[in-house]
KEDRENBA-736360 format. One record per residue (C-alpha): residue in one letter; y, x, z; chain. Coordinates in steps of 0.1 Angstrom, whole numbers, plus 2048, in hexadecimal, padded with zeros to 3 digits. Layout:
 type  yy  xx  zz mol
    A   Y   X   Z   A
...
This chain:
 type  yy  xx  zz mol
    M 800 800 800   A
    T 818 81C 80A   A
    Q 80E 82F 7E8   A
    V 817 80E 7D4   A
    S 838 80A 7E6   A
    E 841 830 7E0   A
    R 838 82D 7BC   A
    G 84C 80D 7B7   A
    T 86A 81F 7C7   A
    T 867 83D 7B2   A
    L 865 828 792   A
    S 883 813 79C   A
    S 897 834 7A2   A
    A 88C 843 781   A
    S 897 822 76E   A
    A 8B8 822 780   A
    S 8BF 846 777   A
    A 8B7 841 754   A
    T 8CF 822 753   A
    E 8EB 838 761   A
    R 8E4 853 748   A
    G 8E6 83A 72C   A
    R 906 82A 738   A
    A 915 84E 73B   A
    A 90B 856 719   A
    V 91A 835 70B   A
    L 93C 83C 71D   A
    T 93C 85F 70F   A
    A 936 853 6EB   A
    A 952 839 6EF   A
    F 969 854 6FC   A
    L 961 86B 6DF   A
    R 966 84D 6C6   A
    G 98B 84A 6D3   A
    A 992 870 6D0   A
    F 982 872 6AD   A
    A 997 855 6A2   A
    A 9B8 868 6B0   A
    V 9AD 889 69D   A
    L 9A4 877 67D   A
    G 9C8 866 67C   A
    L 9D7 886 685   A
    G 9C6 89A 66B   A
    S 9CD 881 650   A
    L 9F3 886 655   A
    A 9EF 8AB 658   A
    A 9DD 8AC 637   A
    L 9FA 89B 626   A
    V A15 8B0 638   A
    I A04 8D1 62F   A
    A 9FF 8C6 60A   A
    A A25 8BF 60A   A
    W A2B 8E2 61A   A
    I A17 8F4 603   A
    S A24 8E3 5E2   A
    S A4A 8E7 5EE   A
    P A5D 902 5DC   A
    Y A72 90A 5FB   A
    P A5E 905 61B   A
    D A75 909 63A   A
    S A59 913 654   A
    G A35 91F 654   A
    A A15 90C 658   A
    G A1C 909 67D   A
    G A3C 8F7 676   A
    A A2B 8DE 65E   A
    L A10 8D7 676   A
    R A2A 8CE 691   A
    I A3B 8B7 67A   A
    A A19 8A7 673   A
    A A14 8A3 699   A
    A A39 893 69B   A
    L A31 87C 680   A
    W A10 871 691   A
    L A24 86B 6B1   A
    L A3E 857 69D   A
    A A21 841 690   A
    H A1B 837 6B5   A
    G A3E 82D 6B8   A
    A A4A 84A 6CA   A
    E A70 853 6C2   A
    L A74 874 6B2   A
    V A94 88B 6B6   A
    R AA3 8A2 69C   A
    P AB4 8C0 6B0   A
    D AC3 8D2 692   A
    T ADE 8BB 685   A
    L B01 8C3 675   A
    S B13 8B6 694   A
    G AFB 8C8 6AD   A
    V AF4 8A8 6BE   A
    P ACF 8A0 6BC   A
    A AC7 882 6A7   A
    P AAD 868 6B0   A
    V A95 85C 693   A
    G A86 83A 69E   A
    V A7D 829 67E   A
    V A57 827 67F   A
    P A44 826 65D   A
    L A2E 809 65F   A
    L A15 814 646   A
    V A10 834 65A   A
    M A0B 821 67B   A
    A 9F0 80C 669   A
    L 9DB 82A 669   A
    P 9D6 830 68F   A
    V 9D4 80B 696   A
    W 9B8 807 67E   A
    L 9A6 825 68B   A
    V 9A8 81B 6B0   A
    Y 99E 7F8 6A7   A
    R 97E 803 696   A
    S 974 81C 6B1   A
    A 977 802 6CD   A
    R 966 7E8 6B7   A
    D 94A 800 6B0   A
    A 947 80B 6D3   A
    L 93B 7E9 6E0   A
    E 91E 7E5 6C7   A
    P 8FD 7E9 6DA   A
    D 8E8 805 6D2   A
    E 8C2 805 6D5   A
    G 8B7 813 6F6   A
    R 8D9 815 706   A
    P 8EB 7FD 71B   A
    Q 907 7E7 70F   A
    L 92A 7F3 713   A
    T 942 7DA 727   A
    A 964 7D0 719   A
    L 977 7E0 732   A
    G 963 800 730   A
    G 967 801 709   A
    L 98D 7FD 70D   A
    C 990 818 726   A
    T 97C 831 716   A
    V 988 82F 6F3   A
    A 9AB 82D 6FE   A
    G 9A6 84A 714   A
    G 997 861 6FB   A
    Y 9B3 859 6E3   A
    L 9CE 85F 6FC   A
    L 9BF 881 704   A
    V 9C5 88C 6E3   A
    G 9E6 87D 6E1   A
    G 9F1 890 700   A
    A 9E9 8B1 6F0   A
    V 9FD 8A7 6D1   A
    V A1D 8A0 6E7   A
    L A1A 8C2 6F4   A
    Y A15 8D4 6D3   A
    A A31 8C1 6C2   A
    R A4B 8CE 6DC   A
    G A61 8E8 6CC   A
    G A5F 8DD 6A8   A
    V A77 8D0 68D   A
    L A6F 8AD 69C   A
    S A6A 8AC 6C1   A
    T A66 88F 6D9   A
    H A6F 885 6FC   A
    T A51 88C 712   A
    F A57 871 72A   A
    G A60 857 711   A
    T A43 860 6FA   A
    A A2B 85D 71A   A
    L A35 837 71D   A
    E A36 82F 6F9   A
    L A16 842 6EC   A
    P 9FB 82D 700   A
    L A07 80B 6F0   A
    V 9F6 80F 6CF   A
    P 9D5 81B 6DA   A
    L 9D3 802 6F7   A
    L 9DC 7E5 6E0   A
    S 9C7 7EF 6C4   A
    A 9A8 7F5 6DA   A
    A 9AD 7D4 6ED   A
    A 9AC 7C3 6C9   A
    G 98B 7D5 6C1   A
    V 97B 7CC 6E0   A
    W 985 7A8 6DE   A
    V 977 7A5 6BB   A
    A 959 7B8 6C5   A
    S 954 79E 6E3   A
    G 954 77F 6CB   A
    R 979 779 6CE   A
    P 978 766 6EF   A
    L 993 74E 6F7   A
    S 988 740 718   A
    P 99F 74F 72F   A
    L 9BE 744 71B   A
    L 9B1 722 713   A
    D 9A5 719 736   A
    R 9C8 717 743   A
    L 9D3 6FD 729   A
    P 9D3 6D7 736   A
    R 9B5 6C1 72A   A
    P 9BE 6A4 715   A
    G 9B5 681 720   A
    R 9AF 670 742   A
    A 995 67D 75A   A
    D 97F 660 753   A
    T 981 662 72D   A
    A 982 688 729   A
    P 967 697 714   A
    A 94D 6AF 720   A
    P 95A 6D2 72C   A
    A 947 6E1 70C   A
    A 957 6CB 6F4   A
    V 977 6D1 703   A
    A 973 6F7 701   A
    A 967 6F4 6DC   A
    G 985 6DE 6D5   A
    R 99F 6F6 6E4   A
    R 98F 716 6D5   A
    R 991 706 6B1   A
    R 9B5 6FC 6B6   A
    A 9BD 720 6C2   A
    V 9AC 72F 6A5   A
    V 9BF 718 68D   A
    V 9E0 721 69E   A
    M 9DA 748 69C   A
    R 9CF 745 677   A
    S 9EC 72F 66F   A
    A A04 748 680   A
    T 9F4 766 66D   A
    A 9F7 753 64F   A
    G A1B 74A 653   A
    T A24 76F 65B   A
    A A12 77C 63D   A
    A A26 764 627   A
    L A47 770 636   A
    L A3D 795 630   A
    G A30 78A 60C   A
    G A53 77C 606   A
    G A65 79A 613   A
    V A51 7B0 5FC   A
    F A58 79B 5E0   A
    L A7E 79D 5E7   A
    V A7D 7C2 5E8   A
    V A6A 7C6 5CA   A
    C A82 7AC 5B8   A
    S AA1 7C0 5C4   A
    L A95 7E2 5BD   A
    L A8F 7D5 598   A
    W AB2 7C6 59A   A
    H AC0 7E7 5A5   A
    A AA9 7FE 591   A
    D AC3 816 585   A
    A AD0 81C 5A7   A
    A AAE 823 5B7   A
    Q AA5 83A 59B   A
    E AC5 84F 59E   A
    T ABF 851 5C5   A
    F A9A 85C 5BF   A
    L AA4 879 5A7   A
    Q AC2 885 5BD   A
    L AAB 88A 5DC   A
    A A96 8A3 5CD   A
    A A96 8B8 5AF   A
    A A72 8C5 5B1   A
    W A54 8AE 5AC   A
    S A44 8B6 5CC   A
    G A63 8AB 5DE   A
    R A63 88B 5C8   A
    I A41 885 5D1   A
    A A48 887 5F6   A
    V A65 870 5F1   A
    L A4E 857 5E0   A
    L A34 859 5FD   A
    L A4F 854 616   A
    S A5C 834 604   A
    V A37 827 601   A
    A A34 82D 628   A
    L A55 819 62D   A
    L A4C 7FC 617   A
    P A3E 7E7 633   A
    N A5F 7ED 646   A
    A A72 7E1 625   A
    A A5C 7C1 626   A
    V A65 7BA 64B   A
    W A8A 7BE 642   A
    G A86 7AA 622   A
    A A76 78E 638   A
    S A93 791 652   A
    Y AAC 78E 636   A
    A A9B 76C 629   A
    L A9A 75E 64B   A
    G AC1 763 64E   A
    P AC8 77E 66A   A
    G AC5 79A 650   A
    F AC5 7BE 65B   A
    A ADE 7D9 667   A
    L AE6 7F8 652   A
    G AF8 809 66C   A
    T B0F 7FC 68A   A
    S B2A 7F0 670   A
    A B14 7DF 655   A
    T AFF 7C0 654   A
    V AEC 7B2 634   A
    T AE5 78D 634   A
    P ADF 773 61A   A
    L B02 766 61F   A
    A B14 787 61D   A
    V B13 7AC 620   A
    T B2F 7B6 639   A
    G B3A 7DA 643   A
    S B34 7FC 633   A
    P B0D 803 633   A
    A B06 824 63F   A
    L AEA 82B 625   A
    P AD5 84A 625   A
    P ACA 855 601   A
    L AAA 842 5FE   A
    P A9C 82E 5E1   A
    L A92 810 5F5   A
    L AB5 80D 603   A
    A AC4 80C 5E0   A
    A AB6 7E6 5DE   A
    V AD0 7DB 5F6   A
    P AE9 7C2 5E9   A
    A B0B 7CB 5E2   A
    E B27 7C5 5FC   A
    G B36 7A3 5FB   A
    P B2D 77F 5FE   A
    G B0A 772 5F4   A
    M B02 761 5D4   A
    V AEB 746 5CA   A
    V ACE 75F 5C5   A
    T AD3 76E 5EA   A
    W AD4 748 5F5   A
    A AB4 741 5E3   A
    T AA1 758 5FB   A
    G A9D 73D 613   A
    V A81 732 5FF   A
    V A6C 74C 610   A
    P A6C 73D 634   A
    L A68 71C 623   A
    V A48 728 614   A
    A A3C 736 637   A
    G A42 715 647   A
    L A2E 703 62C   A
    V A11 71C 62E   A
    I A0F 718 655   A
    A A0D 6F0 64E   A
    W 9F4 6F5 635   A
    Y 9DD 70C 64B   A
    T 9E2 6F3 669   A
    V 9D9 6D4 654   A
    R 9BC 6E2 640   A
    V 9AA 6DF 663   A
    A 9BC 6C4 675   A
    A 9B7 6AB 656   A
    P 9A1 6B8 63B   A
    P 9A0 6A5 61A   A
    Y 98E 684 61B   A
    V 989 685 640   A
    E 985 665 655   A
    R 9A3 65D 66C   A
    D 98C 65E 68C   A
    E 981 684 682   A
    A 9A4 690 67B   A
    W 9BC 69F 695   A
    G 9D6 688 6A6   A
    A 9FB 68B 69A   A
    G A04 69C 6BC   A
    D 9E9 6B4 6B9   A
    T 9F1 6BD 696   A
    A A17 6C2 69D   A
    L A10 6D6 6BD   A
    A 9F8 6ED 6A8   A
    A A12 6F2 68C   A
    A A2D 6FA 6A7   A
    L A19 711 6B9   A
    A A0F 723 699   A
    G A35 724 690   A
    A A3C 735 6B2   A
    G A1F 74F 6AC   A
    C A2F 755 689   A
    A A4F 75D 69C   A
    V A40 774 6B6   A
    L A2F 789 69B   A
    T A4E 78B 686   A
    A A63 795 6A2   A
    A A49 7B0 6AD   A
    L A4A 7BF 688   A
    A A70 7BE 687   A
    A A72 7D2 6A8   A
    V A5C 7EC 69C   A
    A A69 7EF 677   A
    G A8C 7F5 684   A
    G A9C 810 69A   A
    P AB5 82C 699   A
    M AB9 845 67D   A
    G AD1 85C 68F   A
    T AF1 858 6A3   A
    G B12 847 69D   A
    R B11 82F 681   A
    L AEC 833 67D   A
    A AE3 829 69F   A
    E AD8 806 694   A
    F AC2 805 677   A
    G AAC 7E5 66C   A
    P AA8 7C1 678   A
    V AB2 7B6 69B   A
    W A90 7AA 6A9   A
    W A9A 78B 6BF   A
    L AB0 77D 6A3   A
    T A95 780 689   A
    G A7C 771 6A0   A
    A A92 753 6A9   A
    A A9A 74C 685   A
    A A73 74E 67D   A
    L A6E 735 699   A
    V A88 71D 68D   A
    W A7E 720 667   A
    T A58 71D 66F   A
    V A57 701 688   A
    T A73 6EC 675   A
    V A5E 6ED 656   A
    A A3A 6EF 65F   A
    V A39 6D2 678   A
    P A47 6B8 660   A
    A A32 6C6 643   A
    A A13 6C5 657   A
    L A18 6A0 663   A
    T A21 697 63F   A
    V A02 6A4 630   A
    R 9ED 697 64D   A
    A 9FA 673 647   A
    W 9F5 677 621   A
    R 9CF 680 625   A
    L 9C9 665 640   A
    R 9DB 649 62B   A
    K 9C9 62A 623   A
    R 9B6 630 601   A
    R 9BB 612 5ED   A
    G 99B 605 5DC   A
    T 983 619 5F0   A
    D 980 603 610   A
    V 95E 5F9 619   A
    L 958 5D5 627   A
    D 94D 5D6 64C   A
    A 931 5BE 655   A
    P 93D 5A7 671   A
    D 92D 5A7 692   A
    G 912 58F 69A   A
    P 8F8 581 684   A
    E 8F9 588 65E   A
    P 903 56A 647   A
    A 8EB 55D 62F   A
    A 8EC 562 60A   A
    G 8FD 541 601   A
    A 916 541 621   A
    P 93B 53F 619   A
    E 943 561 627   A
    V 92B 570 610   A
    R 939 560 5F3   A
    E 95D 569 5FB   A
    A 952 58C 600   A
    G 942 58F 5DE   A
    A 961 57D 5CE   A
    A 977 597 5DF   A
    I 960 5B4 5D2   A
    R 95F 5A8 5AE   A
    S 987 5A3 5AF   A
    A 98B 5C7 5BB   A
    V 973 5D4 5A2   A
    S 97D 5C2 584   A
    M 992 5D1 568   A
    D 9AD 5B6 56B   A
    A 9B3 5BC 590   A
    P 9D3 5CD 59A   A
    P 9CE 5F0 5AC   A
    D 9DC 5E3 5CE   A
    A 9C6 5C5 5CF   A
    P 9B8 5C1 5F5   A
    V 993 5C6 5F8   A
    D 98B 5AF 617   A
    G 97D 58E 61F   A
    T 99D 57A 61C   A
    A 9AB 569 5FD   A
    T 9BD 583 5E5   A
    K 9E0 57C 5DA   A
    T 9E8 578 5B4   A
    A 9FC 593 5A6   A
    W A21 589 59E   A
    W A1E 590 579   A
    R A01 578 574   A
    G A19 55A 57A   A
    A A33 566 561   A
    P A3D 54E 545   A
    W A2F 565 52B   A
    R A0D 565 53C   A
    R A0B 540 542   A
    G 9F0 53D 526   A
    A 9DD 55A 534   A
    G 9E2 54E 558   A
    T 9D2 52E 54E   A
    A 9B5 53D 53D   A
    D 9B0 554 55B   A
    G 9B1 537 572   A
    T 998 524 55E   A
    A 980 541 55E   A
    D 985 546 584   A
    E 97C 521 58A   A
    G 95D 524 573   A
    A 953 543 586   A
    M 957 530 5A7   A
    E 942 515 59B   A
    R 927 52D 592   A
    E 92A 53D 5B3   A
    E 926 51B 5C5   A
    G 907 512 5B1   A
    D 8E3 514 5BD   A
    G 8DE 536 5CE   A
    A 8B7 533 5CC   A
    A 8BC 532 5A5   A
    G 8CD 553 5A5   A
    G 8EF 545 59A   A
    G 903 557 5B3   A
    T 90C 57C 5AE   A
    D 902 583 5D3   A
    G 8DD 57C 5CC   A
    P 8C5 56A 5E3   A
    P 8BE 576 605   A
    T 8A5 593 60D   A
    A 882 58D 619   A
    D 88A 58F 63D   A
    G 8A6 575 63B   A
    A 8C4 58E 63B   A
    A 8E0 58E 625   A
    P 8E0 5A5 606   A
    T 8F6 5C3 605   A
    Q 919 5B8 5F7   A
    E 91C 5CF 5D8   A
    P 928 5C6 5B6   A
    Y 90E 5C4 599   A
    D 913 5C4 574   A
    F 8EF 5B6 56E   A
    L 8D9 59A 57C   A
    Q 8C4 5A4 599   A
    R 89F 5A5 597   A
    E 89A 58A 5B1   A
    A 8AC 573 59A   A
    F 893 577 57F   A
    L 876 573 598   A
    D 886 553 5A6   A
    R 88B 545 583   A
    D 867 54E 579   A
    A 85B 53E 59A   A
    G 86D 51E 590   A
    E 85E 51F 56C   A
    T 83B 525 57A   A
    G 83D 508 593   A
    R 848 4EE 578   A
    A 82D 4FA 562   A
    A 813 4F6 57C   A
    A 820 4D3 584   A
    E 81C 4C9 561   A
    Q 7F9 4D8 55B   A
    P 7DE 4BC 55C   A
    P 7C3 4C4 577   A
    G 7A3 4D6 56E   A
    G 7B0 4EC 555   A
    P 7BF 510 555   A
    P 7E5 513 55A   A
    T 7F9 513 53B   A
    G 81D 519 532   A
    I 821 534 54C   A
    P 839 550 540   A
    P 82A 572 540   A
    D 82F 58A 55C   A
    R 848 5A6 552   A
    D 838 5BE 56A   A
    A 814 5B8 55F   A
    E 804 5CE 546   A
    P 7FD 5BD 523   A
    P 7DB 5B1 51B   A
    P 7C3 5C6 508   A
    E 7C0 5C5 4E3   A
    P 7A1 5B1 4D4   A
    S 785 5C9 4CA   A
    S 775 5C4 4A8   A
    E 754 5C8 4B9   A
    C 754 5A9 4CF   A
    A 735 596 4D0   A
    P 736 571 4C3   A
    G 72F 564 4E6   A
    A 74C 576 4F6   A
    Q 75F 565 512   A
    P 77D 551 508   A
    G 79D 564 50E   A
    S 78E 584 4FF   A
    T 79D 57D 4DC   A
    R 7BD 570 4D0   A
    E 7AD 551 4C1   A
    S 7A0 548 4E3   A
    E 7C3 547 4F3   A
    P 7D5 526 4F4   A
    E 7F6 520 4E1   A
    P 815 51F 4F7   A
    G 81C 4FB 502   A
    S 7FA 4EE 4F9   A
    T 7DF 4E2 511   A
    R 7B9 4E7 510   A
    E 7A6 4C6 50D   A
    P 78B 4C2 529   A
    E 767 4CA 51F   A
    A 75C 4A7 527   A
    K 772 499 50C   A
    K 763 4B2 4F4   A
    A 741 4A6 4FD   A
    D 74B 482 4F3   A
């Protein structure tokens, strides 16, 4: 007994130590993923800077200076503000405009590293969300701290304390996004705080409530993202059109910046890196607040005021000339209008899909709330992008450069909510409108009426009126009497109206005839006594033929004298035809085997007793 207990203790301790070693290996792998992501992003920028340094005909520094510039640009991609110590005035000038395209590289690398770190490996324990976030961000920040120390003393340096506060934001947010996606995009902590709709006695199950809240949250996030993408797309469109409009000025600026092709390629790469920033500026311009080109110049669709402090850059050659706006600049308001319509469309496509029933669609309040929240999310994203896309480019007049983030966010909120909410409600009402000519008659509660009941005849008449070619498109399809169109009583249609009335009276007389004989269009009742399905037919029903045949058969049987075979019976349409007579039949064949033995229609065979007499 003691040996078994000691053996069990030894096995449990061995498994615990193996689990600890596996957890340590998983944490180490996640830490290395974060460090590798930082090195990969830094190496990509270093390769571009070294290539530009090698191709430059007049390099100002050696390879060490080029690597320090690459390290400074890597820090700038994380939102850190750089400082140029060597200026003409002798005052260090800050550089705070972050190229968004360069920032996208570390964001993507950290996101992928955090997402891949939470993927379970065979034979290793699963890494928790908090563990993955801390280890990936920790490995990334370790490399970042070394880069901050290396970049000091270069052409572009940083403030150590300010950089220590700004650098962790990008890896932490990107790693959190990767962990959230790897965990299945949970929304429970956020949605549980929202109030539950309905009363306590009529509230649905908690699982249904959670599913509905999650679906609405996903719709809001997708709509906000689509609206932001529409704004940025409109900004890119405005920038490209303005560049084509000022193509001569942009070409002249591009050629003046550098004489060698290596310098022109560097200017082209810088312009491509700043293209997302120009898209954000164009979106802010279309929203109304515009952007600043120095402390004394503002560019808006209504006017360009002040004297812009423009550095020589091809993208800035697309700025309109100073003076009041024109019709072309006022037309840029179409961009936020389209963004609001996009938000409404992405909201209604789930709230009220095409051909959805009214009971299955969202309510008007829920649809309006979802569109409003999507507009607010679009405003938050636009304000965040405007805050990152702008910044100082120097001192004095260049201290303010780019859009004002809070004005841009407020304008985006007003535009999107004002357009998205009415548009979403309008599309919802259009899709849930009463479709004429497609309503189905609902069976009344209680026992079903018989085939010849007045309710059935009135329903059949209503259906025939709705499907007839002469019925107006707005004719009601219900069990009540239909109204005659106003043009049927016009003087020039009196003859036609009389004919139509005569035809209608004849149809009513036929409907009120014998239901058993198949005179009504609704047909006889079914075998179980229930009323037949009220559907329009363009042919007579099979039961009518059977009833008619049954009537003829009964009359023939009544007229047939007793003792003989029945005559005058119409042939059964479903029965197989009689076999053809064979030429080899014997003379004593039974009656009915040949055509001569069959009696003629309408004739009766005399009894055998009379033949004997």
